[in-house]
C-alpha positions as CSV (number, residue, x, y, z in Angstrom):
1,X,43.1,-26.8,-21.1
2,X,44.0,-24.7,-18.5
3,X,45.1,-26.6,-15.3
4,X,43.3,-26.3,-12.0
5,X,46.0,-24.9,-9.3
6,X,45.8,-27.4,-6.4
7,X,47.3,-28.0,-3.0
8,X,47.5,-31.9,-2.0
9,X,46.6,-32.7,1.9
10,X,47.1,-36.1,3.0
11,X,48.6,-39.1,4.8
12,X,50.5,-41.4,2.8
13,X,49.2,-44.3,3.1
14,X,49.0,-46.6,0.2
15,X,45.9,-44.9,-1.2
16,X,47.4,-41.2,-0.9
17,X,50.0,-42.7,-2.9
18,X,47.7,-43.3,-5.7
19,X,46.0,-39.9,-5.5
20,X,49.3,-38.2,-5.6
21,X,50.3,-39.8,-8.9
22,X,46.7,-39.5,-10.6
23,X,47.2,-35.7,-9.8
24,X,50.9,-35.5,-10.7
25,X,50.3,-37.3,-14.0
26,X,46.9,-35.0,-14.7
27,X,46.7,-32.3,-17.3
28,X,43.8,-30.9,-15.5
29,X,45.5,-29.9,-12.2
30,X,48.9,-28.1,-11.3
31,X,49.9,-29.1,-8.1
32,X,51.8,-26.3,-6.7
33,X,52.2,-27.6,-3.2
34,X,51.6,-31.0,-0.7
35,X,51.1,-30.8,2.9
36,X,51.1,-33.8,5.2
37,X,49.4,-34.5,8.6
38,X,48.9,-37.3,11.2
39,X,46.8,-39.6,9.9
40,X,47.3,-43.1,9.1
41,X,50.6,-43.0,10.7
42,X,52.4,-40.5,12.6
43,X,53.0,-36.9,10.9
44,X,57.1,-38.5,11.1
45,X,56.3,-41.3,8.3
46,X,53.2,-39.3,6.3
47,X,55.9,-36.1,6.0
48,X,58.6,-39.0,4.4
49,X,56.0,-41.0,2.6
50,X,54.5,-37.5,1.1
51,X,58.5,-37.5,-0.1
52,X,58.9,-41.0,-1.4
53,X,55.6,-41.2,-3.5
54,X,56.8,-37.5,-5.4
55,X,60.4,-39.2,-5.7
56,X,59.8,-42.3,-7.0
57,X,57.4,-40.5,-9.6
58,X,60.6,-38.2,-10.6
59,X,59.1,-35.0,-9.0
60,X,61.7,-33.0,-6.8
61,X,60.4,-29.6,-7.3
62,X,57.2,-29.4,-5.4
63,X,57.4,-28.5,-2.1
64,X,56.2,-31.3,1.0
65,X,55.7,-29.6,5.0
66,X,54.5,-31.2,7.5
67,X,51.4,-30.0,9.6
68,X,49.3,-31.3,12.3
69,X,50.7,-34.1,14.0
70,X,47.2,-34.5,15.5
71,X,43.4,-33.9,15.2
72,X,42.1,-30.6,17.0
73,X,40.6,-31.7,20.6
74,X,41.5,-35.5,20.6
75,X,44.5,-37.9,20.8
76,X,45.4,-39.5,17.2
77,X,44.8,-43.1,16.5
78,X,46.3,-44.6,13.8
79,X,45.8,-47.1,10.9
80,X,48.8,-49.5,11.2
81,X,46.5,-52.6,10.6
82,X,45.8,-51.3,7.2
83,X,48.8,-49.4,6.3
84,X,51.7,-50.9,7.8
85,X,54.0,-49.8,10.8
86,X,55.1,-47.0,8.2
87,X,52.2,-46.6,6.4
88,X,53.5,-47.8,3.1
89,X,53.4,-51.7,4.2
90,X,54.9,-54.1,1.6
91,X,58.3,-52.9,0.0
92,X,61.3,-54.3,2.3
93,X,62.8,-50.9,2.3
94,X,61.3,-47.7,1.4
95,X,63.6,-45.4,-1.0
96,X,65.1,-42.2,0.4
97,X,63.6,-39.0,-0.9
98,X,65.3,-37.0,-3.6
99,X,64.4,-33.9,-1.8
100,X,64.4,-32.3,1.6
101,X,61.2,-31.5,3.8
102,X,60.1,-28.1,3.5
103,X,61.8,-25.6,7.0
104,X,58.4,-24.2,6.4
105,X,55.6,-25.8,8.5
106,X,52.1,-26.7,6.3
107,X,50.4,-23.4,7.6
108,X,53.0,-21.3,5.7
109,X,52.8,-23.2,3.0
110,X,49.4,-22.9,2.5
111,X,49.5,-19.2,2.7
112,X,52.1,-18.6,0.6
113,X,51.3,-20.6,-1.9
114,X,47.3,-18.7,-1.6
115,X,49.1,-15.9,-1.3
116,X,50.9,-16.4,-4.6
117,X,48.8,-17.7,-7.0
118,X,47.1,-16.2,-10.0
119,X,43.8,-17.4,-9.2
120,X,42.0,-19.1,-6.6
121,X,43.4,-22.7,-5.5
122,X,41.9,-25.9,-5.0
123,X,42.3,-27.8,-1.8
124,X,42.1,-32.1,-2.1
125,X,42.7,-33.6,1.4
126,X,42.7,-37.0,1.7
127,X,43.8,-37.8,5.3
128,X,42.0,-36.1,8.8
129,X,41.0,-32.4,7.6
130,X,43.2,-31.1,10.2
131,X,45.4,-29.1,8.5
132,X,42.8,-27.5,6.1
133,X,40.5,-27.0,9.7
134,X,43.5,-24.7,11.0
135,X,44.2,-22.8,8.0
136,X,40.1,-21.7,7.9
137,X,39.8,-21.1,11.3
138,X,43.8,-18.6,11.4
139,X,43.5,-17.1,8.3
140,X,40.2,-15.9,7.5
141,X,41.8,-13.4,5.4
142,X,42.8,-16.4,2.8
143,X,39.1,-18.1,2.6
144,X,38.5,-16.1,-0.9
145,X,41.9,-17.6,-2.0
146,X,40.8,-20.7,-2.2
147,X,38.4,-22.2,-5.1
148,X,37.5,-25.3,-3.5
149,X,37.5,-28.0,-1.3
150,X,38.0,-31.8,-2.0
151,X,38.0,-34.2,1.0
152,X,38.2,-37.9,0.9
153,X,36.0,-39.0,4.2
154,X,32.8,-39.6,5.4
155,X,30.5,-41.9,4.0
156,X,26.6,-41.9,3.0
157,X,26.7,-45.5,4.7
158,X,28.5,-47.3,7.1
159,X,31.9,-46.8,8.4
160,X,35.3,-48.7,8.3
161,X,36.6,-47.9,11.4
162,X,33.7,-47.8,13.9
163,X,30.4,-49.5,12.5
164,X,29.0,-46.2,11.7
165,X,32.2,-44.1,11.0
166,X,34.7,-43.8,8.6
167,X,38.5,-43.3,9.5
168,X,39.2,-39.9,8.5
169,X,36.2,-38.4,9.8
170,X,36.3,-40.6,13.1
171,X,39.8,-39.0,13.8
172,X,39.2,-35.4,14.1
173,X,35.0,-35.0,13.2
174,X,35.4,-31.1,14.7
175,X,37.8,-30.4,11.7
176,X,35.5,-32.0,9.2
177,X,32.7,-29.2,11.2
178,X,35.0,-26.4,10.7
179,X,35.5,-26.8,7.2
180,X,31.6,-27.7,6.8
181,X,30.7,-24.2,8.3
182,X,33.1,-22.2,6.0
183,X,30.9,-21.5,3.4
184,X,33.9,-22.5,1.0
185,X,32.6,-25.1,-1.9
186,X,32.9,-28.5,-0.3
187,X,32.7,-32.1,-1.8
188,X,32.7,-34.9,0.4
189,X,33.8,-38.2,-1.2
190,X,32.9,-41.3,0.9
191,X,33.2,-44.6,1.4
192,X,29.6,-45.4,-0.4
193,X,31.4,-44.0,-3.7
194,X,35.2,-45.2,-2.9
195,X,34.4,-48.7,-2.7
196,X,33.6,-49.0,-6.1
197,X,37.1,-48.0,-7.1
198,X,38.5,-51.5,-6.1
199,X,41.8,-53.1,-7.1
200,X,40.7,-55.9,-9.2
201,X,43.4,-58.2,-10.1
202,X,42.4,-56.5,-14.0
203,X,43.0,-53.5,-12.6
204,X,46.4,-54.3,-10.8
205,X,47.8,-56.1,-14.2
206,X,47.1,-52.8,-16.1
207,X,49.1,-50.8,-14.0
208,X,51.7,-52.9,-13.4
209,X,52.0,-53.3,-17.0
210,X,52.6,-49.6,-17.9
211,X,56.7,-50.9,-16.7
212,X,57.9,-47.7,-15.2
213,X,59.5,-47.4,-11.9
214,X,56.5,-45.7,-10.3
215,X,54.1,-48.7,-11.7
216,X,57.2,-51.1,-10.0
217,X,57.1,-49.8,-6.8
218,X,52.9,-49.1,-6.7
219,X,52.9,-53.6,-7.1
220,X,53.6,-54.0,-3.9
221,X,52.1,-51.4,-2.1
222,X,49.0,-52.8,-3.8
223,X,49.9,-56.3,-2.8
224,X,50.3,-55.5,1.0
225,X,47.0,-53.3,0.6
226,X,44.6,-55.5,-1.1
227,X,46.1,-58.6,1.6
228,X,45.1,-56.1,5.0
229,X,42.0,-55.4,3.4
230,X,41.2,-59.2,2.9
231,X,42.4,-59.4,6.3
232,X,40.0,-56.8,7.9
233,X,37.1,-56.3,5.8
234,X,36.8,-59.3,4.0
235,X,37.6,-57.0,0.6
236,X,40.3,-59.0,-1.1
237,X,40.2,-56.5,-4.1
238,X,40.9,-53.1,-1.9
239,X,38.9,-50.0,-2.2
240,X,41.7,-47.3,-3.5
241,X,39.9,-44.5,-1.7
242,X,42.1,-41.3,-2.3
243,X,42.6,-41.1,-5.7
244,X,38.2,-40.7,-6.1
245,X,38.5,-37.4,-4.4
246,X,41.3,-36.5,-6.8
247,X,39.1,-37.2,-9.9
248,X,36.5,-34.8,-8.9
249,X,38.7,-32.5,-10.3
250,X,40.9,-34.2,-12.5
251,X,38.6,-36.5,-14.0
252,X,35.3,-34.8,-13.4
253,X,33.4,-36.6,-16.0
254,X,34.1,-40.1,-13.8
255,X,32.5,-38.3,-10.6
256,X,28.4,-37.7,-10.3
257,X,27.6,-35.8,-7.2
258,X,24.5,-34.1,-5.3
259,X,24.1,-31.1,-3.2
260,X,22.8,-31.9,0.1
261,X,22.9,-31.5,3.7
262,X,25.9,-33.2,5.6
263,X,26.4,-32.6,9.4
264,X,28.8,-34.3,11.2
265,X,28.3,-36.1,14.4
266,X,31.1,-34.5,17.1
267,X,29.8,-36.1,20.7
268,X,27.8,-39.4,19.9
269,X,29.8,-42.7,22.0
270,X,28.7,-44.6,19.3
271,X,28.5,-42.2,16.3
272,X,31.6,-39.8,16.9
273,X,32.7,-39.1,13.2
274,X,29.7,-39.9,11.3
275,X,28.7,-37.9,8.5
276,X,24.6,-37.4,8.3
277,X,24.4,-37.0,5.0
278,X,20.7,-35.9,4.4
279,X,19.9,-37.6,0.9
280,X,16.4,-37.0,0.8
281,X,15.7,-33.5,2.1
282,X,14.1,-34.9,5.4
283,X,15.6,-32.4,7.4
284,X,14.6,-29.4,6.1
285,X,17.8,-27.8,6.2
286,X,20.1,-25.8,3.5
287,X,22.3,-28.5,1.1
288,X,25.4,-27.0,2.4
289,X,28.2,-29.8,0.3
290,X,28.7,-31.9,-2.5
291,X,28.4,-35.3,-1.7
292,X,29.8,-37.7,-4.9
293,X,27.6,-40.3,-5.0
294,X,28.5,-42.7,-8.3
295,X,32.0,-43.6,-10.3
296,X,32.4,-44.5,-13.7
297,X,35.0,-47.5,-12.8
298,X,36.3,-47.8,-16.1
299,X,37.2,-44.3,-17.3
300,X,38.4,-43.8,-13.2
301,X,40.7,-46.2,-14.0
302,X,41.6,-45.5,-17.1
303,X,42.6,-42.1,-15.8
304,X,45.0,-43.5,-13.4
305,X,46.6,-45.7,-15.7
306,X,47.1,-42.4,-17.9
307,X,48.6,-40.5,-15.0
308,X,50.6,-43.2,-13.8
309,X,52.0,-43.7,-17.5
310,X,53.4,-40.0,-17.4
311,X,55.1,-40.7,-14.9
312,X,58.9,-41.7,-14.1
């Protein structure tokens, strides 16, 4: 199997941790770099957490760089209520990363990886998509080096940060708009599908039973994440959003998508960040986005368990 070269852009975050582990443990993906963005928590924490997550998994040879501290045109608001003050709530003390943060910033790392690659590279974004938007805005010469972009964000239905807007989209809708308008193949993985990926007690038991260091570390993360989702949303089985975006490329048989029209709301007082997904073609506008709709839940968790099993 030919592995797809990918860059993971993230804001860890409990579900980002599992997204990274799924990507690292997948035979279908070749992770070339990780970039961090301000989102679930501030950039200092997300850049540290990305290195913690890789280090726990026994990975120290993939470069991690810090990117945008906040959205393009707004002030960053974070999600400590779900993820805790440091973004990886649960463990009493996070382990120290085993490798240093890159001196290069995210944009330099993006450019270096894209230009050095022997083929176009996919980008999987699991936080506010600010870093990717800056890349597309400032380096049009690199567009052809990008195979596709997959993003966890948005929804075909209701939101989770406001009644209508999902968090990643709400944080930086201007960035979403830039990426959608770029013409590069774009897949939106929204709440409508990620709410199918629930951390049930049975799933948690499967992951913990793997018995390696990654699984042991994940136990406290899952406990915290499920508790905060229960407290905030009445969802005791926390929805593990971000790995579903990775599954689009790592386990494509698990995700069904539709090619439809999607536009993002930039100015609404009650609807900022809403992803307006035209599932029925009522606008008559040309389809511009692939929207993930259905998840083979059992096969998805099989892929996650298999990936975590391959890590340290």
